[in-house]
N, C-alpha and C positions, 0 to 999 in steps of 0.2 A: 645777641652779640653785645659785648660791653665795651669793646675798644673801638678806635676810629678806623680800623681796617678789618676786612674779612679774612680769616685764616682758613686756608683750604689745602687739600691734596688733590692733584689732578691725576686722572687715569684715562687712557684712551689713545687713539691714533687715527690714521687715515686722513685723506684730503679734507674731510669735513672739519677736522680738529684744528687745522692750520690757522684760519682766520680767527677762530675763537681764542686759541692760545696767544696769538699775536696781540689781541685786544686785552687779554687779561694781564700779560706781563707789562703792558703800558699803563695799567691802572695803579696809581699810588695808594689806593685804598684796599688793595688785594695783596695778601702775603701768601705765596705758594711755597709750602714747606717741603714738598716732595712731589715728583712727577714720575708716574709709572707709565712709560710710553709703550703702546702697542706696536710691536715691530711690524706686524702685518703679513699678509699673504703675498704671493708673487706680484699681484697687481697693485700692491700698496707699498712695496719696498722702496720706491723712490721718494716716499713722503717722510719716513721717520728721521732721515738725516736733517731735514729742515726743523723738525721738532727738537732734535738734539741740540741744534745750533741755537734755537730760541731759548732753551733751558740754560745752556752754557753761558750765553750772553747775559742772561738775567741772573746768573749766579744761583740757579736752582739745582739742587741735588736731584738726580734722576737715575732710573734703571730702564733698560730695554727688556720688554717681555715678549717672547715669541708667541704668535697667534695660537690660541687653543691650548697652550700648556698650562699646567697648574702652577700656582705661585710657590716660590721657595719659602722656606721657614723664615729666612732673613727678610724677605719682602713683606711677609705677613707681620713680622715683628715691627718693622718700620711703620707700617700702616696702623697697627694696633697701638703703638706708642704715641700716636698723634691724637691730641685731645682738643682740636680746634672746632671750627664751625661745621664743616661738611667735607665729604669727599665729592668732588664734581667729576662726572663722566663727560668727556668731550670727544665726540666722534665715535669710533668703533672700539668696543671692548668685548672680548670673548672669553674671559677667564672668570671663574667663580671667586667672589670675595666672601670670606666667612662672615657670618653675622656679627661675631665679636669685634670685627674691624669697624663695621658701621656704628656699633653701639658706643665706640670710644669717642665719637663726635657728638656734637649737640643735635645736629639735624640729619645725620645719616648720610647715605649715598644718594645723591640727586643727579639725574641725567635727563636728556631729551630722548624721547622715543619717536621713531619715525612713523607715527600714526596718531590719530585722535583717539587715544585709549578711552574705553576698553576695546575698541575695534582694532582689527589688524594686529593683534599680538603675534609675536613669533618672528619668522624668518622673512627676508627679502621683501619687506613691506613696500618699499618704493617701487619695485618692479610689479608687485601684485596690484598696487593702485592703478598703474597705467594699463596693465593687462586687462583689468576688470572695467576699464573705461570710466573710472571716477573723474569727476570734473574738478576736484581739488585735492591737494595733498596736505597732510597736517603734521605738525610737530607738537608733542605734548610733554611738558616737564612733569617728572614723577619721581617718587622716592622708591628706590629698588627694594625688593623683598625676596624671599626665597622661592616664590612662584614666578612663572614666566610672565614678565611684564604686568604683574598684577598688583604692584605697589600702589600706595596712595598717590593721588594726583596733587600737584602743587597749585595752591590758590593764593591770591593776594587777599590777606585778611581785611585790608582796608575797604575794598569794594566788593569782595566776595566773588571775584572772577577767576576762572582757571587760567593758568599760564600756558597758553598755547598760541599757535599761529597757523594760518592756512595759506596755501599757495595754489593759485589757479593752474590747472593743467590744460593748457591750450591744445587744441586739436592738431596743431602743427608742431608741437613740442616733442622732442626726443628725450630719452632718459638723461643724456648728458646735459641738456638744457635745464631740466628739472633739478639735477644735482647741483648745478651752479647756483641756482636760486636757493636751494636748501642750505648750502654752505653759508650763504650770507645770513639767512634767517636763523640758522643754528647758532652762529656767533652772537647775534643780537639777543637770542633767548638765553644763552649762557650768561650774558651780562645782566639780563633781567633777573635771573635767579640770584646773582650776586647782589643786585640792588635790593631785592626782597630781604636777603639775609642782613644786609647792612641796616635797613630800616627796621629789622625785626618784625616784619609784617607777613612773614611766610607762614602758611598753615597747610595742612594736608588733609584731604578728604578721600574716603574709600571709593574705589571704582564700583560701578553698577555691574555686578557679575552677570546679571541676566542679559546684558547687552554685549557681552564679550564675544568676539570672533577671532579666528586664528588663521595664520598663514604657514604653510609647510615650506621646507627648504627647497631651493631650486638649484640644480646643477646644470652643467653644459649639456648633459644628455636630455634635459627637459625642454630644449628649444626647438624640437622638430615641429614644423607647421603641419596642421591638419587642414588640407585644402577644402574639406567639406564644411569647415566653419564659415561663418559670415565674413564678408569683406571687412567690415569695421573691426570685428574680433581679430582677424589676422593682421590688419594694419596696426592695431594696438599692440599685438604680440611682437611685431617687428620693432616698433618704437621702444618697447620696454626692455628689449634685450640687445639693443645696439651698443656700440662702443660707449663705455669701457667694458661691457659685459661680453660673454662669449658669442652672442648673436643667435637670432632665429635662423633655422636652416631647413633646407630640403635637399632633394636628390634629382639629378638629371642624368638619365642613362646610368643610374646607380652611382654617380659621382656626387659626393656631398659638396654643397656650396652654401655660403651664408649670404643673407640679404641684409645689406647695410641700411638702405633707404627704400621706401616704397611710397605710393600715393594711391588715392582713390580717384580714378578719372571720371570726368563728367560726360554725360550724353553718350554712354556706351550702348551698343546694340543689345537687345533683349534676347538672350539665348534660352529658347525653350528646349533645345537639345543640349543639355549641359553635362559635362564631365568635369567635376572639380579637379583642378590641377592642370587642365589642358591649356596649352599655349594657344592663344587665338590671334595675337597680333605681335609682329616684330617691327617696331616703329623706326622711322627715319632718324630720330634723335638717339637711338641706341637702347631705348627702354623696351620692355616686353610686357604684354598684357596676358594675365593668366586668370582663368575662370575660378571662382570660389563657389561656396555653397549657395550664394544668393546674388553674386555680381561679378565684378572684375577687379583685380588688384594689379596695379602697374608697378613692376619692379624697376627701380631706377639705378641702384648700385649694388654690386655683389662682390664677393671674394671667393676665389677658388685657388687657395694657396696664396695668391696675390690678387689684387683688385683687377677686375676685368669689366668690360662693357657687357651688360646683360645680353644684348643681341648677338654678340660674338660667341658666347658660350651656349646660350639657349637658341640653337640654330634651326629648329624646325617646329612648325605648327602641328606636325603629326604626333608630337610627343606629349606625354603627361608627366608632370612633376610628382615626385614621391618615390620611395624605395620599392623596387619590384623584387620581392623576395623569391618568387618563383624563377624568374630569369637568372637571378644571381645563383640560385641553387643549381640550375641547369649548367651554368657557366663553370661552377666549381666541380660538378660531376664530370664535365667534359675534360677539364684540366687533370682531374684525378685519373681518368681513363688514359690520357696521354702519358702521364707519368708511369702508370702501371705497365703500359706497353713498352716504354723505354727500359724499365727495370727488367722485363722479360727478355728483351733482345740483348741485354748486356749479360 
């Protein structure tokens, strides 16, 4: 970079991008030539108007880009015509950018990945970290390439250190708590990228492919609890899929309910006669204790359409949580027989 300010294009959206973009538009040493705002999915649509407002107030040209759709020829032309320092990814971005777009800039497309690459490439990294019981979460700055999260890592050439940050995952932390901290660290690291560009001390080093690990996509249907798992595993599973995600769920009398909060109680009885998913205590404070594969999970908050006290809904220690396909099949067969008889009599 030869001028006294860094020339960039911004792409991205979602809550994570808001503090980052706020900080960038306030920097006198940053010139944002164009902003391609990720419009977002249903759970992100409340965010993009804030990003629009930030761009408008700062006099930045922008376009809205629907999540998952291909870029228009006009958008590609705008990106390709830019010959500044870098394209900076802030927050969530889900559209492919052609390689010729990156090559038009000096340093390519630089973003933060939600893991310490080359580990946890792919989907739903923040959720998988918590599901897997990791003690810390990482953000890694890297240069995007054509392969999934396989681009070169950003380093500070002056001291030879990678540009990343770690966040402790406390055992009491839920996914929304981790996201709050990630938003703050993401903004800091985006500004650290700008500082490296300004000092012209940014360099890029290939990832160690032999250490690469991957995460698959997670959807709402992947949130069903296996009560045969260990207590700690289920507890992590609940925490990792709580609000703003669809939630971990189970069934009671074949009615689906979501668990919002849970805990691991201390000093529980040792069940040598154990049926995972069996309700064993309905407590005075409204919580309910359920057997797992190796202990007990205490259910503290649930929703069944709307939020309910666990003890009110889970009303018997005779019952076991989980979907009973056999009883549901018998119920449906019975209803079918009733309908058949009604048709015959009419």
